[in-house]
Residue, then its C-alpha position, 0 to 999 in steps of 0.5 A: m664879487a662886485d655884483v654881490i648884494q649885501t642883504t645882511v642888514r636888511r634881514t636883521r631889521p625885522a628880527l630886531l623889531l620882533t625882538r623889541m616887540r616881544d621883550r618890551r613891557p605891556g602897556l596901552d595896546s594890551a589894555l585896548l585889546g582887553g577892553a574890546l574883548a570884554a565888550g565882544l564877549g558880553l555882546a556874544a553872550f546876549a546874541m547867543l541867548v536871543i538867537l537861541l530863543w528866536i530859533s526855538s520860537p514857532y512863530p518868529d516875528s523877524g529874521p536873523d537881522g531882527a534877532l541881532n538888532a534885539a541882542a544889541a539893544l539888550w546889550l545896551l539895556a544891560h548898561g542902563a541905557e533907555l530904549v525906544r519902541t517904534d512898532t507901537l499900535s498908535g505909531a508914536p514911539a514909546p520909551l522903555g526905561v525899566r532896566p533889568l538889573l540882573l543883566l548888569v552883572l555880566p558887563v560889570w564882571l567882564l570889565h572888572r576882569a579886563g581892568r585887573d588883567a590889564a594892570y598885569g599886562g593882559v595876563p589872564d588869571a593874574p595873581d593878586a597884588s599881594d603875590d606880584a606887583p602890576l606891570v602897567d600903571g593904573p591910569t594907562a590900564w584904565a584908559g586902555v580898557v575903557l577906550g577899547y570897550l567903547a570902540v566896540g560899544v559905539p558901532t553896536a549902538l549904531y547897529a541897534a538904531g536900525g531895529g525895532l528897539r532903538p537906543a535913546w542917545a542921551s542915556v547911551g552916551v551917559c550910561v555906557p561910559l559910566v559903567a565902563a569907567a566905574a567897573t574898570g576902575a574897580g578892577v584896576w584898584r583891586a589889582y593894586g591892592c585896594p589902596r586907600g590913598p588915591l580914594e581919600r585924596t579924591v574925596g578930599a579934593l572934592l569936599p570942603r575942609g570941614v567936611r573933609h576933616l569929619l570924614l577923613g579923620p585918623d580913626g577911620r570914620l568913613g570906612v566904618a560908615a561905608r561898611a555900615a551903609v553897605a550892611g544896611t542896604a543889604v538888609l533892606v534889599g534882602g528884606g524886600t526880597l523876602l517880602l516879594a517871595v511872601s507876596l508871590l506865595w500869597h497870590g500864588g494862583e494869580t502868579r500861576e495863571a499869569f505865567l501860563g496864560l501869557t504864552q503857550g509854547w515852551s520857548g515863550r514860557a522860557a523867555v518869560l521865565l528868563l525875563g522874570v529872573a532878570l527883573l527880580p532885583n528890580a522887584a526887590v528894590w520895589a518891595a524895599s521902597y514899599a517897606l520904607g513907606p513911599g512905595f512905588l507907582l504903577g502909572v501916573g497917580h497910582a501909588v502903592t504904599p503900606l497905608s493905601a493902594a490906589p486901583a491900578p490901571l490895566l497892566p500887562t499880564f506878568p507874573l511879578l505884577a501879580a505880587v502887587p498888594d490889593a487895592g484899598t486901605g492897608t491892614p496890619v499885614n501890610w504895616a508889618a513891612g516896617a520891620v525891614p527898615l527897623a532891622a536895617g537900621a539896627v544892623a547899620g547901628w551895630y556896625v557903627a558901634k563895632g567900629a566905635a569900640g575900636a576892636g569890634g566889642p568890649v575890650e578884654p584885658g591882655g597885653g597893652r590893649e586895655k591900656r589904649e581903651s580910652e583912645a580906641v573908644w569913640s565919644p558919643g558925639r563921634t559915634a552918632g556922627a558916624a551913624g548919621l553918615s552911614a544913613v546918608l550913604c545908605a540913602a544914596l545907595l537906595a536912591l540910586s537903586a530906585a532910579s535904576a529899578g524904575g522908569p517909563m514903560g510907555v506914554a501917558a499913564l505908564s510914563r512913571f513906573g516904579p519907585v520915585w528915587w528921591q522919596t525912597g532916598g529921603a525915607t531911607l535917611v529918616w529910618i536908618g538915621a533914627v534907628a542907627v543912631v539909637t542903636a549905635l549909642t546904646a551898643r557903645a554904652r553897653w560895650h564900654r561898660a561891660p564887666r571885665s575879667g579879674p586877674r584870676g579869670e573871675r567875672t566881676p559880679a553883676g551890679t558892680g559895673g565898671g569905671r570907678w566902682a571897679g577900683v572899690w571892688a578890688g580894694a574890698r577883695a584885698r582887705i577882706p580875706g574871706i572875699a580874697g580867696p583861700h589862704r596860701e602859706p608863705p614860703a618856708d624860709a620866711p620869718g614866722t613860717r610854721a615848719d613843725g606840725p602834723g605831717a611836717t618833715a625835717d626839711g620843712g616840707r609836707a609828708g607824702g611829697p616834696a618840699a614846696p615853698y608855696d604848699l597849700l594848707p587847709a583854708d582858714p575859716a573866715p574871720d568874724l567881722d563883727p566886733p567882740r561883745p563884752p561878757a554878760p554880767p553874773p546873775g545877781p542874788p535871787v529875788p525873794 
């Protein structure tokens, strides 16, 4: 028995360790794995697309390594990073700064899902915050996903540096972490039910005291202005898309020739089509800047605006560039693009007026809502301030979109390509600010003075209005029987009740039905409101 070795304790240690790992709460490690998985899925999607086009190409320019380098560069470009071409005819590196905005959708969606799932402990398809509370605190989930994403992004950028499209390290160091942090934060914020407290505390800590009170008031001014700004931006970009479609149809022959003449094989045309679809949001932002007035640049000194369009330099043959207006002075057809910012400002002002009315429009009587009408409706100054704030936010969104939609396409003449962000933002501020303020004040005044329904459902006649005239009209209805409505018989037991008459019964009711205390009688004719005139004097004796 002395030679027996006790191994029971050693055998139980791995079991206890596995039990603790299985039963512990999820935390940073699951978030790190989720971030790395999001980066890997996005990179794999771009790699599959590029390799498929490389395989189907009849004349590939490079081997599989070149295709994978192009996929890594495309993944970085999707995050907003700038690339540099090294294989140019002149030998000088040429920057490539126009980022296809549609490519940004995939990494943002993957990061949003990763942040939301990390808040629930890495569980895929996690329920919303209304059904179950998150298992991991917000900062831990956010930091884990961002660090895991960057752990894959850094080797990808180093690998892409050896290809023909090399990343510009300054833009990579800013854009990739910024996209990862913003999209992951949105996912974690959604997992916690989109609370307003952290957002208001952050905004309040960054703003001065006077501006903080203006934005973070108890009436929800910031939320109303933000919704109005998003609506105005959507109308601007949607209007730009409509202008782009009309211009492409107007120049249909040139668009078709550019698409068919750029390449001959079906794989090349598929690549051109995919690139055109990825650049559609960019072209919509360009068209929105054109409608606002500043337009866009097709090289240094070649501006295209509704008033005039300078002759463009030699541009590459591309279908979307065929939609550029012809050179020369603008015509009324070009000036009609100004209807887009007008509509955007009107929509933003309507949203502000909807928030100023307290409940999305005129207050109907019922319950205690009309009692709080004076507290819910904003003053004209507050309404105008909210409209101005929505214009500022809309200008910031358009300036950011313009900065992302344009950039350099080369050196010398092509060093500036697309809309200028500060010009687009300034024009948006002027257009949306002026139109939104006028629309918000007009709609607020109209809704605040809208006619109210009477106690019996009748509408107040037009012209009486509201406010002090409503009381005058109600008093007139009560004093004049002809206006007040048909006469109603008082109860049968009231003094002076007429219980005898045609059709009356012994119990005071009406013949042909049960006795009713408020039985209706035929309406009495309306009294003559004119005072009685004295009788005319008798005629005198006839005059001979």
